[in-house]
N, C-alpha and C positions, 0 to 999 in steps of 0.2 A: 729638152724642155718637156715637163710633164704634159700629158694630154689634157686639154681643156674639156671639162664636162659641164655644159650648160644644163639648165632645167629642161627636161625633155618636153617636146611638143606634144601635149595631151590636153584633154579638157580639164579645166580647173575644177577642183573639188568644190561642191556646194558648201557654203558656210553652215556648219553645224550649229544647233542651238547652244547657248552657253552651258546648259546643263550637261551637254555631251563633251565639253571641252576638257582637256587634261586637268586644268586648274580646278574645275568643279568636282572632279573625281579624286582630287588630292594627289595627282600624279605629277612627277616632274616633267617639264617640257624641255627636252634637249634639242640639239640641232637635228634637222631632218636628215634621214639617210641620204646617201649619195644619189640615189635614184631620184630623190625629190629636189635636187639642186638644179636650178634651171632657168630657161629663157622662154619668152613668148615669141614664137615664130609662127608663120602661117596665119590662119584665121583665128580670131580671138574667141575665147569661150564665153559662157554666160556670165561668169564672174567679172571678166574684164569688160564685157559689154555693159554690165550693170554699173561699174565704176565710171565708164565713159558717159553713160546717161546722166549720172549724178553731176557731172561737170558740164553738161550740155548748155545750161543757161549761161555759164561763163565763157564757154568756148565758141559760142555762136553769136554773130551779129548779122544784121541784115545784109545779105549778099556777099559776105566775105568769109564766113566760117571762122573768123579769128576774134580774139578778145579785142575790145575797143582799144585802139591805139597800137595794136601789135602788128608786126609785119613778118611774115615768114621769110627766112633767108634760103629756103630750100632751092629756090629757083633764081637766086641772085646771080650777079655776074660770075663768070667762071672763077675769078680770083677768090671769091668767098665760098666756093663750093667745098664741103667737107672732103678731106683727103681719104677718109675711110667711111664705108657705109655701115659697118657694124662696130660697136664699141663695147668691149667687155668690161663690165663694172662689178666689182665685188662689194658685198655688204655683209654685215653681221646682223643677226636677228634682234634688232632693237627698234623701238618706236621711232628713233630719230633717223632711221634709214628711209622714212616714208616719202620724202620728196624725190629721191632717186627712183624708188619703186613706182610711185605714181606718175612720174615722167614717162615711164614705159607703159604702165597700165592704161593711161589716158591717151596714149599714142602722141604725146607732145614731141617725142623724139622724131617721129616720122615727119612732122610738120617742118622740122629744121634740117631734114635731109640725112638723118642718121637713124640707126636702130640700136637701142640699148639692149645688150645681152646681159641679163642679171646672173650673178653667181653667188649663191649663199655660202658663206664661209663659217667654219666652226669656231675660229679663234682669231685674235688680232695677229698672232704670230704667223698663222697660216695665210691670212690675207696679205700680210707684209711680204712673205716669201713669193707669193704669186704676182704681186705688184712688181717686185724687183726682178723676177726672172722673165717678165713679159707676158705671163699667162693672163694677167689682167692689165687692161689699159689704164683704168682709173679705179678709185675705190672710195666708198663711204668710209672715212677714216678718222681716227683720233687725231686731234690737232698736234698733240705732243709726239705722236708716232712719226709724223711727217718731219717735224723739226728735229727729232732725235736722229733720224736717218741722215739728214743733211750733215750732222756732226759726227756720225759714226757711233751713235748711242742707240742701243736696242736693235742693232742690225748693221750690216756693212755700210760704210760711208757711201752715200749716193746722193747726187744732186736731185732735189725734189721740188715739187710745185704744189702750192695751195691755190686752187682755182677760185674757190668761194667757200664761205661758211654756210653750212647746211642748217644749223639750228642754234638757238641759245637756250640755256636753262634746262631743267627737266631731268637731271640725274638725281640719285639719292644715296643716302648713307643709312644702311640697315643694321640693326643690332639683333642678336638672337633673342628668342623669347625666353631662354634661360637667363640671359642677362636682365631682361625686362622684369622677370619675376623676382629678381634680387634687387630691383630698384633702379637699374640703369635704363633710362628712357630718353635721355638727351645727353648733350656733352657734359653738362655740369654733374649730373648724377653718375654718368659713366666714369668720370675722373675720380669722383668720390669712392665709387666701388673699387676702382683700380688701386686706390691708395689703401683701402681696407684689405682687399684680397691680393696680396702680393704674390702673384703667379704670372706665368707667361700668357699674354693675350695675343691672339692671332687675328689679323685683319687682312682682308683680301682686296686687291685691286685687279684691273684687267690687263694692264701692260705697263712695264716699268717706267716708260717715259710718257705714258698716256695721261689724259685728263683726269681719270678717276684716281690715279695715284696722287696727282697733285692736289685734287680737292680733299682727299682723305688726309694727306699730310698737313695741309693748311688748316683744316678743321681741328685736328688734334693739337697742332702746335699752338693754336690760339688759346688753348687751355694749359699750355706748358708741357705737353706730351710730345716727345720726339719719336715719331713712328718708327724710324730706322734704328733707334737706340733702345727705346723703352718697350717696343712690341715686336712681334714677329710678323713680317709682311710677306704674303704669298701672292702669286699671280694665278688667277682662275678665269677662264673664258666666260663672257657674260651669260650664255645660256646654261652654264653649269653652276652658277652661283647658288641657286636655291637648293639644288640637290646636294651640294657640298655642305651647306649650312645644316641641312636636314640630318646628315650623318655626323655632325659635330666637328667639321674640319676648320671652322673659324668662329670667332665671336662676333664679327661684324664684317661688312663689306661695303664698298662703294662701286656702283654700277649704274648703267643707264636703265631707263624704263623699257619694258614693263616689269623687270625682274624684282624691283623693290616692292611694287604693289603685289606682284605674284607671291612674294614671301609672306605678305599679310594674308592674302586669300588662302594660302596653304597652311597658315598658322605656324609658320617657321620663324618669322622675324617681325620686327616693328620698325617703323620709320623714325629715326632719331633726328634727321635733318635732310633738307634738300639742298642741292648745290647752289641754287639761287640764294640760299641763306648765306653761303660762303662768299659768292660774288654775284650780286644781282645783275642779270643780263650778261652773264659770262658767255664767251664763245665755247662751242662744244665740238661737234663733228664738222669735218670739212670734206670737200670733194678734192681728193689728192691724186697726184700722178707723178711719174718720174719726169724730171725736167727735160730729158732728151725726147720723150714722147711729145710733150707740148711744143717743143721747138720744131719737130718734124711735122706735127699735125695741128697747127694753130687754129685752122678753121673747124676742124673736128672738135677740138676742145671748146671753142666758142659755141658751136652748135649744141653740144651737150649742156653747157652752162645755161644756155637760153632755155632749153627744155626743162632743166631742173628749176630754174628761176620761175618759169611759168607754173610748174607743179607746186612750188613753195607758195606762190601767190594764191593758187587755187585752194590749197589746204587752209590757209588762214582767212580766206574770204568769207566763210559762213559756217554756222553750226552744222548745217547739212553736209557740207564738204568734209568737215572733221569727222563726222560720224561715218560717212562713206569710206573715208580713208582708214578709220579704225577697223571697219568690217573687212576691208581688202587686205590690209597687212597682217591681220590676225590669222589668216589662213595658213595652212601647213607649209606651203612653199616659201613663206616669208617668216614671220615671227613665231607662228605655231603656238598660239595660246588663246585664252578666252578673249572675246571682244571686250567684255567688261573690264578686264585687267588693263587694257590699253585705253579704253574710252574715257574713264573718269579723269585721269591725270592730264590728258591732252586738253581737257576742258577746264583745268585748274581746280578740280574737285578732289581734295586730298583727305585722307584719313591716316592716322598713325598706327592703327591696329589695336589700339587700347581704348577706343571710344571717342577720341578727339577727332573732329572734322573741321575743315576750314576751306575757304576759297582763296587761292593764291593767284593774284594778278600776274605774277612773274613765272607762270608756268611755261612749258616748252612752246617756243614760237619758231616758225619756219620762214616767215617773211616779215611780218610786222611793218608793213609799209615800205619794205626794202631795207630797213635798218639792220636786219639780221645778217644779210648775205655778203655785204662788203667785207673783203679780207683786210681789216685794219692791221697795219704794221705793228701797232702796240699790242694787239691781241697775241700775235705770234711771239713778240719779244718777251711777253710775260712768262711764257713757258720756258724761255731761255733763262730768265732770272731764277726760276724755281729749280732748273737743272743745276745752276751754280749754287743755289742755297743748299741743296741736298747732296752735294758732292759728286754729282754726275759729271760736272765740268770742274776741272782744277783751276782754270784761269777764266777770266771774263772774256767772252767772245766779242767781236764787233757786232753788238746787238742789232743796230739799225741795218748794217750791211747784210747780215744773214737774213733778216726779215725781207729786205728789198729783193734779195735773190730768190726767195721762196714764194712770197705772195704775189700773185699775178694781177696786180692792180689794173694795169692798162688793158689786159684782156678782159677782165671783169667789167671795166668801164665800157668797153665796146659792146659787150653782151647786154649790159643793163640799158645802155642808150638805145639799142635796137628795140627794147621792150618798153621804152619810156619810163624806166625805173630811175628814180633820183639816186645820185651818187654823192657821198659826203665830199666836202671840199678838202678836208684834212685827213691824212692817213693815220693819225693818232687820235685816241679818244681817252677820256678820263673816267675812272670808276673808283668807288669807295668800297673796299671789301669789309668783311664781317668784323675785323679788328679795328676799323676806323682808318686804316692806312690807305692813302690815295695812290692809285697807279695811273700814270698818264704817259709813260714811255719816254719822258724827258731826260731822266738820269737813271738808266737801268742798272748800271754798276752800283751806284749808291743804294738804290732800292734793294738789290740783291744782297748787299752786305748789311742792311739795316736790321735784319731780323735777329732777335735774341735766341730763338730756337732754330737751329740749323745744324748741318753736318759738321 
């Protein structure tokens, strides 16, 4: 097994002014060098202490030190004590890794009897490999990556678990400025340009079974474009998207924030759509793990879930908390970009890079009263329908059975109940996507076969 290299114990770097950030200087922000990949152990630095102070109003109540209604399980009866003290969690430098990061930075993990050891990964493939070989216990992960592995797609077939959803919304589809200068600024004008300029178009996503591939394919298909037949699709790790567009390797990409906004700041691309335009309140990243790890360490898994749930609630609780989160995760050990690039879009303040600005109420959410985090079976089943639609699966799987095997609803229910977070009564929910088609999980095979544009 490869040696695990956590982020070294050293004082956190002070947050530089935005003018000193890579984005402000027109430089590409790639993944941090291996020496910067790491954990918070020992005494916390000024940065971590500052983040903890920002949450003090929420984390303190008279005489308890806990949020109102919360109870720490760190000293519960022996049966509930976490089996492990340290839990290695991988993340990709994206805004939606924030709840996992803040669970550690705010020391919410310690309250529940575990210590989260963060490992910054350069690509989803690398994160997958470490999760499968045991170097990582859990991961901030693409929903579709976890479901793909369960079926042997995008990696060796492995029983997997989705513990909770980490966020909804907040990804984007970026087109190059060269396309924008020729009139392609949204889906309609893009397809018009593609019809006029009959050439090979290249679009990038981040992992073959991942959310970004599915959002990109669905978006293009709604205008009659089959991404797998009519374009060239490549896989590029999220932190490398802007640099690859800069050198002309693709015409467009779908990726998580802050890399869409970063493309605008660096004058490399424009925002043609956001993924909440494709599916309002769509599921995005999840806290994933191998199923055998969860079976052997259920109390550890629940303790981590509770810490991340508290962090999710803390982020969405106030403007101040969102701003503190942006300052924290923008630092080099985490996302490594300008605070401004992260801040605007987590507040729902959007621009397309061509002068248009708007406020989007469906911006990235981490908690939203608890609605975000429940692992709905229908959310996972939707990705299976798209795997079938695009030829990744030849036959229909047992959609419901697969989702029930993966999504740890009972474990989530236990964690949420401990924190007085409401849990939906039904494991299926109904949504209307951009083409007017309703998805409710009731007849997944018929839904998967209903699309006119498919493999």
